C-alpha positions as CSV (number, residue, x, y, z in Angstrom):
1,X,-21.6,-19.7,-18.3
2,X,-18.4,-19.8,-20.4
3,X,-16.3,-16.7,-20.3
4,X,-16.0,-14.8,-23.6
5,X,-13.0,-12.5,-23.8
6,X,-14.1,-8.9,-24.6
7,X,-13.3,-7.6,-28.0
8,X,-11.0,-4.6,-28.7
9,X,-14.0,-2.4,-29.2
10,X,-15.5,-3.5,-25.9
11,X,-12.3,-2.8,-24.1
12,X,-12.2,0.7,-25.6
13,X,-15.9,1.3,-24.6
14,X,-15.1,0.2,-21.1
15,X,-12.4,2.9,-20.8
16,X,-15.1,5.5,-21.7
17,X,-15.0,8.7,-23.7
18,X,-11.7,10.5,-23.4
19,X,-13.1,13.8,-24.9
20,X,-12.3,16.8,-22.8
21,X,-9.2,15.4,-21.1
22,X,-5.8,17.0,-21.5
23,X,-3.5,15.2,-23.9
24,X,-1.2,13.8,-21.3
25,X,-4.1,12.4,-19.2
26,X,-5.8,11.0,-22.3
27,X,-2.7,9.3,-23.5
28,X,-2.4,7.5,-20.2
29,X,-5.7,5.8,-20.7
30,X,-5.2,4.7,-24.3
31,X,-5.0,0.9,-24.6
32,X,-1.6,0.8,-26.3
33,X,0.5,-2.4,-26.8
34,X,1.9,-2.6,-23.2
35,X,-1.6,-3.1,-21.9
36,X,-2.3,-6.7,-22.7
37,X,-5.9,-8.1,-23.1
38,X,-7.1,-10.5,-20.4
39,X,-5.8,-14.0,-21.1
40,X,-8.3,-16.8,-21.5
41,X,-8.9,-18.6,-18.2
42,X,-7.7,-22.2,-17.5
43,X,-10.2,-24.7,-16.2
44,X,-9.7,-23.8,-12.5
45,X,-9.1,-20.0,-13.0
46,X,-11.3,-17.3,-11.6
47,X,-13.2,-16.5,-14.8
48,X,-13.8,-20.2,-15.5
49,X,-15.9,-20.5,-12.4
50,X,-17.1,-17.0,-11.6
51,X,-19.5,-15.1,-13.8
52,X,-18.3,-11.5,-13.9
53,X,-20.0,-8.8,-16.0
54,X,-17.1,-6.4,-15.7
55,X,-17.1,-2.8,-14.4
56,X,-16.7,-0.1,-17.0
57,X,-15.5,3.4,-16.1
58,X,-19.0,4.7,-16.6
59,X,-20.4,2.0,-14.3
60,X,-17.8,3.0,-11.7
61,X,-18.7,6.7,-11.8
62,X,-22.4,5.9,-11.5
63,X,-21.8,3.8,-8.4
64,X,-20.8,6.9,-6.4
65,X,-18.3,5.0,-4.2
66,X,-16.3,6.6,-1.5
67,X,-13.6,9.1,-2.5
68,X,-10.8,10.7,-0.4
69,X,-11.7,14.2,0.6
70,X,-10.3,17.1,2.6
71,X,-11.1,15.3,5.9
72,X,-11.0,11.6,5.1
73,X,-7.9,11.1,3.0
74,X,-5.5,8.7,4.8
75,X,-5.1,5.0,4.4
76,X,-4.4,3.3,7.7
77,X,-2.6,-0.1,7.9
78,X,-3.5,-1.9,11.1
79,X,-1.3,-4.9,11.8
80,X,-3.1,-7.5,14.0
81,X,0.2,-8.9,15.4
82,X,3.9,-8.1,15.6
83,X,5.0,-8.8,12.0
84,X,8.6,-9.2,13.0
85,X,7.7,-12.0,15.4
86,X,5.3,-13.4,12.8
87,X,8.1,-13.3,10.1
88,X,5.8,-11.3,7.8
89,X,6.7,-8.7,5.2
90,X,8.2,-5.4,6.3
91,X,5.3,-3.0,7.2
92,X,7.5,-0.1,6.5
93,X,8.2,-1.2,3.0
94,X,4.5,-2.1,2.4
95,X,3.6,1.4,3.5
96,X,6.1,2.9,1.1
97,X,4.6,0.9,-1.7
98,X,1.0,1.8,-0.8
99,X,2.0,5.5,-0.7
100,X,3.5,5.2,-4.2
101,X,0.5,3.2,-5.6
102,X,-2.3,5.3,-4.2
103,X,-0.6,8.7,-3.9
104,X,-2.4,9.5,-0.6
105,X,-1.0,9.6,3.0
106,X,-0.3,6.2,4.5
107,X,-0.1,5.6,8.3
108,X,0.9,2.4,10.0
109,X,-0.6,1.9,13.4
110,X,0.9,0.1,16.3
111,X,0.0,-3.7,16.4
112,X,-3.4,-4.3,17.7
113,X,-3.3,-7.8,19.1
114,X,-6.5,-9.7,18.8
115,X,-6.0,-11.6,22.1
116,X,-8.5,-10.6,24.7
117,X,-10.8,-9.1,22.1
118,X,-14.2,-10.6,21.0
119,X,-12.7,-12.2,17.8
120,X,-13.7,-15.8,17.1
121,X,-10.8,-18.1,16.3
122,X,-10.6,-21.7,15.2
123,X,-8.1,-24.3,14.0
124,X,-8.6,-25.1,10.3
125,X,-9.3,-28.8,10.0
126,X,-7.4,-29.2,6.8
127,X,-4.2,-27.2,7.5
128,X,-4.1,-27.3,11.3
129,X,-3.4,-23.5,11.2
130,X,-5.2,-21.0,13.4
131,X,-7.8,-18.7,11.8
132,X,-9.6,-15.5,12.6
133,X,-13.3,-14.8,11.8
134,X,-13.3,-11.8,9.4
135,X,-16.7,-10.3,10.6
136,X,-15.3,-10.0,14.1
137,X,-12.1,-8.3,12.9
138,X,-14.1,-5.9,10.7
139,X,-16.2,-5.0,13.7
140,X,-13.1,-4.3,15.7
141,X,-11.6,-2.1,12.9
142,X,-14.8,-0.1,12.7
143,X,-14.6,0.7,16.4
144,X,-11.0,2.2,16.0
145,X,-11.5,3.9,12.6
146,X,-9.7,7.2,12.8
147,X,-11.6,10.3,11.9
148,X,-9.3,11.2,9.1
149,X,-9.3,7.7,7.6
150,X,-10.4,7.1,4.0
151,X,-10.2,3.5,5.1
152,X,-8.4,1.2,7.6
153,X,-7.0,-2.1,6.4
154,X,-6.2,-4.8,8.9
155,X,-3.3,-7.0,7.9
156,X,-2.3,-10.3,9.4
157,X,-0.1,-13.3,9.1
158,X,-2.9,-15.5,10.4
159,X,-5.3,-17.3,8.1
160,X,-8.9,-16.0,7.8
161,X,-12.4,-17.4,7.4
162,X,-15.7,-15.6,6.8
163,X,-18.1,-18.2,8.1
164,X,-18.0,-21.7,9.7
165,X,-18.9,-23.4,6.4
166,X,-15.9,-21.8,4.6
167,X,-12.4,-23.3,4.4
168,X,-10.7,-19.9,4.2
169,X,-10.7,-16.5,2.6
170,X,-7.8,-14.3,1.6
171,X,-9.6,-11.2,2.9
172,X,-12.9,-9.3,3.3
173,X,-14.0,-5.7,3.3
174,X,-17.0,-3.5,4.0
175,X,-16.9,-0.7,1.4
176,X,-19.6,1.4,3.2
177,X,-17.9,1.1,6.5
178,X,-14.4,1.7,5.0
179,X,-12.8,-1.3,6.8
180,X,-11.1,-4.3,5.4
181,X,-8.9,-7.1,6.5
182,X,-6.7,-9.5,4.5
183,X,-4.1,-12.2,5.3
184,X,-0.6,-12.7,3.9
185,X,-0.5,-16.2,5.4
186,X,-1.2,-18.2,2.2
187,X,1.2,-16.0,0.2
188,X,4.1,-17.3,2.3
189,X,5.6,-20.6,0.9
190,X,6.2,-21.7,4.6
191,X,2.4,-21.9,5.0
192,X,2.6,-25.0,2.7
193,X,5.9,-26.1,4.3
194,X,7.8,-25.1,1.1
195,X,11.3,-23.6,1.1
196,X,12.1,-21.4,-1.9
197,X,15.0,-19.3,-3.2
198,X,14.5,-15.6,-2.5
199,X,11.6,-16.4,-0.3
200,X,11.6,-12.9,1.3
201,X,11.4,-11.2,-2.0
202,X,8.5,-13.5,-3.2
203,X,6.5,-12.8,0.0
204,X,7.1,-9.0,-0.5
205,X,5.9,-9.1,-4.1
206,X,2.8,-11.1,-3.3
207,X,2.1,-8.9,-0.3
208,X,2.3,-5.7,-2.3
209,X,0.1,-7.2,-4.9
210,X,-2.7,-8.2,-2.5
211,X,-2.4,-5.0,-0.6
212,X,-3.0,-2.9,-3.8
213,X,-5.7,-5.2,-5.1
214,X,-7.7,-5.4,-1.9
215,X,-7.3,-1.7,-1.1
216,X,-8.4,-0.8,-4.6
217,X,-11.6,-2.7,-3.8
218,X,-12.1,-0.2,-1.0
219,X,-12.3,2.5,-3.7
220,X,-15.2,0.6,-5.3
221,X,-13.0,-0.9,-8.1
222,X,-14.3,-4.3,-9.0
223,X,-12.6,-7.2,-10.7
224,X,-11.3,-6.6,-14.2
225,X,-12.3,-8.8,-17.1
226,X,-10.9,-6.6,-19.9
227,X,-7.1,-6.5,-19.6
228,X,-4.3,-8.4,-17.9
229,X,-4.5,-6.3,-14.7
230,X,-3.8,-6.2,-11.0
231,X,-7.6,-6.2,-10.5
232,X,-8.1,-9.6,-12.2
233,X,-9.8,-12.1,-9.9
234,X,-7.7,-15.1,-8.8
235,X,-8.9,-18.5,-7.7
236,X,-5.5,-19.9,-6.6
237,X,-2.0,-18.8,-5.9
238,X,-0.5,-19.6,-9.4
239,X,-3.2,-17.3,-10.9
240,X,-2.5,-14.6,-8.4
241,X,1.2,-14.8,-9.2
242,X,0.4,-14.3,-12.9
243,X,-1.3,-11.0,-12.3
244,X,0.8,-7.9,-13.0
245,X,1.4,-5.3,-10.3
246,X,0.0,-2.5,-12.4
247,X,-3.5,-1.3,-13.3
248,X,-5.0,-1.5,-16.8
249,X,-6.3,1.7,-18.5
250,X,-9.8,1.3,-17.1
251,X,-8.9,0.8,-13.5
252,X,-6.1,3.4,-13.6
253,X,-8.7,5.8,-14.8
254,X,-11.1,4.8,-11.9
255,X,-8.3,5.4,-9.4
256,X,-7.3,8.6,-11.0
257,X,-10.9,9.8,-10.9
258,X,-11.0,9.1,-7.2
259,X,-7.7,10.6,-6.2
260,X,-6.6,13.0,-9.0
261,X,-2.8,12.3,-8.9
262,X,-0.3,13.3,-11.5
263,X,0.0,10.0,-13.5
264,X,3.6,10.4,-14.7
265,X,4.8,11.4,-11.2
266,X,3.0,8.3,-9.8
267,X,4.7,6.1,-12.3
268,X,8.1,7.7,-11.4
269,X,7.6,7.0,-7.7
270,X,6.5,3.4,-8.4
271,X,9.5,2.9,-10.7
272,X,11.8,4.0,-7.9
273,X,10.1,1.6,-5.5
274,X,10.2,-1.3,-8.0
275,X,14.0,-0.8,-8.6
276,X,14.7,-0.8,-4.9
277,X,12.5,-3.9,-4.3
278,X,14.0,-5.7,-7.3
279,X,10.7,-6.1,-9.2
280,X,12.5,-6.4,-12.6
281,X,9.5,-7.0,-14.8
282,X,7.6,-4.1,-13.3
283,X,10.7,-1.9,-13.8
284,X,10.7,-2.7,-17.5
285,X,6.9,-2.0,-17.7
286,X,7.1,1.3,-15.9
287,X,10.1,2.5,-17.9
288,X,8.2,1.7,-21.1
289,X,5.1,3.6,-19.9
290,X,7.2,6.7,-19.1
291,X,8.9,6.5,-22.5
292,X,5.5,6.4,-24.2
293,X,4.2,9.3,-22.2
294,X,7.3,11.4,-23.0
295,X,7.0,10.8,-26.8
């Protein structure tokens, strides 16, 4: 089925009624000019090959997904190997970003090596790279899920696959069990034997993006079909790179409903992180949002 871009009216309906909200909160969810409509997909893009109905804010509330509470309120990052040895992104910096993005406590656990555990591995026949079977990793994460965890997210520089018939998968999660795993492997140009300028910065940006995208799924937020948004699906790396690092009004409202953060304060903390990380386009976008909120 060919994808039809939602109209402006449909995008506003997906945000939901803003009646009863305070002025500052309501203004944060208005679809003003810096929130761009979703672009039309190219022939190999996600929406060209996947039929998605789209999740409105009302649909999200009715789904009754997990929310942080007084007991389960921490996001745990569980590295599956030593990232310094694996030349992965800095887990300390990723934790700083996650704390800014989700406005909840973030804890990084000590590496939990998969060697010696009942986790199936194989060598991918196309890339020659080692892969981990996601269902085994998810079972391991469920066994070590801390009592105060909203969720635990396994991160790895090894490639993943969900079943013998699949080539690979970027990640997988169980929303009911509050466990997920995703790989940074294919976001590193070296995976494809490519050398790039500012490779470390590129890997960090891609890693922040996939961390926020996949962890947002743990809150029950589905792919976005309404705006150009972090939660857009992606079929390939170029499409993933085109996604912004911020949420559209609909998905921002879903996350705000789940957590209840101060929206302006969240933007200020994210702006500070973006400046430090050198994410220039996101700095400009965040500065514009804060100017709009202040007017």
